[in-house]
N, C-alpha and C positions, 0 to 999 in steps of 0.2 A: 963348519957351518952347522953341523948337527948339534954341536955343543951350544952354539948361539941360540938355536931354536928351542932347545930344552931349557936354557936359562930364561928365555923369554916366557915360555909356558909356565915355568915354576913361579917366576916373579909375578906374572899376570894373575895366576890363580890365587896366590897369597894375597895380592892387593885387592882383588875382587871380593874375596871372602870377608875382608875387613871393611868393605865399603858400607857406610851408614845411611846413605841417601841416594836419590836418583841422580842428583848432580854429580856426586862422586863417581857413580857408575858410568855416566856419560863421559866424564873426563878420562877414565881408564879405557873406555872403548876407543876414544880418539888417540890416546897415547899408544895403544898396541895395534889397533886395526885401522886407524885412519890413513889418509893418503901420505902423511908424513910420519906415520907410526913406526914403531920398532920392527914389527913383522914385515911391513912394506919395505923398509930399508934393507933387511936381509935378503928379501926376494929380488931386489934390484941387483944383487951380486951374483945371481945365478947365471948371468951371461958368461962368466969366467970359468964355469964348471965344465967338466968333460961331459960327453954325451951319455956316459954310463951313470954318472952321479945325478944328472938333472932330474930324471924321473923319481929317484929315491928322495932327493931333497924336496922336490915339489909335493910328493905325497905327504912327507913329514910336515911340511909347511901347512898343507890343508888340514892335517890332523890338529896342529897347534891352533889354527884359526877356529876350527870347529869346537875345540875344547874351551877356548876363550869365550866364544859366543854363547855356548851352553852355560858356562859359569855365570856370565853376565845375566842371562835370562833367569837362571835359578835365583841368583842374588836379588834381582829386580823383584821377583815374587815375594821374597822374604822381606825386602825393604817396604814394599807396598802393604804387606800384612802388618808390619810394625806400625807404619804410619796410620793405618785404619784403626788399629787397636788404641794408639795414642789419641786419635781424634775422638773415638767413642768414649774414652775415659774422660777427655777434657769436656766433651759436650753432654755428658750424662745428665739427665734431668730427673730430679727426685719428684715423682708425681705426688708424693705425700705433702710436699711443701705448698702452702697456700699461694695461689697465683697473685700477680699484680692486679690491683683493682683498676680497671679502665673507666675513667669518668664518662658517663653517658649524658648526652644532651636531652632536651625535651622540646616540646612544641613551643614556638614563640607565643606569647600571651595573646597576640592578635589572632593568630590562626587557631588557637584553642577556643577562642570566642566564636570564630567563624564556624568551626566544626559543631559547636553547641547549637548555633543558630540554624545550621543546616538540618540538624536532627529535629529541632522544633518544627521547622517548616515542613520537612518530609512527613513528620507525624500528623501534620494538619492537611496532608494531601497535596502539597506543592511539589512541582518538578523543578530541577535545577538546569538552567540553560547557560551556555557560554557563547561569547562572540568576540570579534576582533578588537584589539585596542587601537589599531590604526583604522580609522573609520571614514566612511564617506559622509560629507556634509548633508547629503540627502537623508541619510538615516539618523544622523546625530541631531539635525535641526528640522529640515523641511517636512518630513513625514510626522514629526512631533509638533506640528503647527507653529514652528518658529520660522517665519519668513526671512528673507535676506536682510531686511532692515531691522531685525530684532537685535537688541543690545548684546545678547549673549554671543552673537556671531562677530562681534568686533574683534579686531586684531589684538587689542589690549587685554582681552579676556580669554582668548583661545589659542592653543598651540597649533597653527596650521603648518602643513608640510609641503603645500604647493602654492604657487603664486596666485592661482585662480581661486584659492580658498575652497577647493572641492575635497581635499583630503586633510585630515587632522588627527591629532591624538584625541580620542573621545573624551568629552567633558563630563560624561555620565554613562551609566550602563543602560540607559533607556533604549538605545538602538537595538539592544538584544531583544527587548519586548516587541519591537516592530518586526524583527526577523523571525521571532518565535510565532507571532500571529500569522505571518505570511506562510511559514512552513508547516506549523502545527495546526493552525486553524483554531476556531473557538467551538465550545468553551475551553478555557485555559486557566490554569492556576500555576504560577511559576515565580521563581526568583532568579536573579542574575548577578552573582557576586563577581567583582573584578576590580582591577586598577583603573583609575580615571585621572585626568590631568586638567588643572585649571591654573591660571596665573594668580594664585592667592599668595599673599604675603605670609611668611612663616611666623607663627606665634604658637602659644600654648594649645590652641585648638584648630589651627589651619596649616595646610601644607600644599604646595603646588602639585604634589602627587599623593594620592590617598586611595583608600579602598572603599568601594561603595557596594551596597546590596540593594538592588531594586526589586520590587515585587509587582506582579500584575495578576489581577483576577478579572476575567470577562465571562459572563454567563447571562442568562435571562433572569431579570428581577434583582440584580445586585444594587444595593443602596448605600448611602453614607453610613448608615447604622452598621452594615457589614464591615466597612472600612474601620470604623472606630473600635468595634468589638474585636476585630482581628488584631489590630495594632496593640490594644491594651492587653490582650491575652499574651502576645509575643513578648512585650516589654516586661510584664510581670513574671513570665516564665524565666526571663533572663535575670532580672534584678530582684525578684521577690514579690510576694503578693501585696506588700505594703507600699510599693513604689507609687509615687505621686506623679501624674501626668496632666498635661493641659494641651488643648488644641486652640490654635489661633488662626484667624482668617489670613489667607495669603493669595498670591497669584502665581500660577505657572501656566505657560502657553498650552501645555498638553493635558491639563486637567481643569475641570469646571463643574462644581466649585472646588477650590483648592484650600489647603490648610497646612500649617506646620505644627509639629508635635514636640513638646518640650518635656523633659523630666526634671524633677527637683534636683538641685546640685548635690552630688554625692559627697562633696568636700565639706560644705558648710551647712547642709540640710535646709537650704532656703534663706539663710541669714545674709548671704552675700560675701563673696571672696574673690581673689584674683582669677581663680579658675572659671567662675561664671561671670566675671567682670562686674561683680557687685549686684547682679540681677536676681540671684537665688535660683535661677533656672538655666538649663543648658539645652540649646536647640539640638534636637536629635534627628529629626527627619522631616521631609516634605511629603505631602500626599494629596490625594484628591480623586474625584471621579473622572474617569477617562473622558477627554473631550470628544464630542461626536465626530469632529473633523479627523481626529487620529484614528478612530475606528473606521471611518470611510476610506482613509488612506491605506488601510490594510485590507480593504474589501469586506469589512464587517458592517452590517446594517445596524445603525444606532437606534432605529425604531424597534428592533427586535432584541438587541443585546445592550447591556450596560456593564460597567466595570469600574474598578478602582485600581490606582497605582500608588506606590510609595517608594521612597528611596532614602537610605540613611548611611552615614559614614561608619565603617567598621571600626576605625580607630576610636571614634567617640564612644562606641559601645564598650570597647576594651578599657577606655579611661574609667567609665562608670563601673564596670565589672570588677576591676582590680584597684579602684581608688587611686588611679594615676593622675597626677595634677598637670602634667605637661605632655602633649602629644609627641614632642620632639624626642623624648626618651625612647619611644617605641622604635624610632628609625636609627638611633645612634649605635645600636649593636654593642652597647657597653655590657660586658659579661657580668659585671657587678650588679647591674640592674636586672638583667634577664634571669640571673640565678635565683631571684626572689620568687619566681613563679613556677 
């Protein structure tokens, strides 16, 4: 049996020293030291030995086991070192080689215009306010002097979220003006950019979801001249000092008097084209002097304070800024289109 143990030791050590990987070492461990391994098979024969030989053979068997385990451990360290060296060689990075250029995105043209507009307004002393897109009808209509029988509150014009018509997707950012006057108080000079929703048919200049920027100024002694001067200054800051504008009388329930402001079509220069529907002008915004009822609804005395308000579509500003002929291009997320800006 001594000869068998020595043969096992010699064979195991030779095999282990030649192992090239962790899997090979594990196979050898099972072969020699496992429950059905060669060393275990020899130890099972010890029951037939005399009482004098058992301690001797047992000691030798332990020595063989220890030497095999030590050899496996040593070879495992060698194998791991080889694997690490091979990996380092395979994954070596030449830091002198130019890296791969990662394409970077840029601001969407609409938001680039929005940032520019914010800078203009902030430079004129305006603050920026935000409000909820899911709004109460009281703020979207009632406090803005639009009673329940007003056409804008019809189900065919507005996206209501409740059967009793008390909650809706805001149709304008004007509710932010009401909330701002209630919380901030007057005097106030603010704008409120954000998404709004109306049941408009989709065409080159309309969408059921679009972005609006509304402004409000309330202070003592504010007149229509302040409104026109402010709007002309803003539009010429955006489009250039030669931009042609015009004001037309209009009606809004929350302003009196009211007006609409147009800019000369950027596509045809006033000659008439599909973008301006042959009129030569593009409607840009609605505006007017804040209605006294709106001021009273916010706890402001119209005998002491006056103000003006305006609202325009951000997409239409982007159309004019970048000479885009169709608003739908802004929403389609076609990379071929967006890469031009």
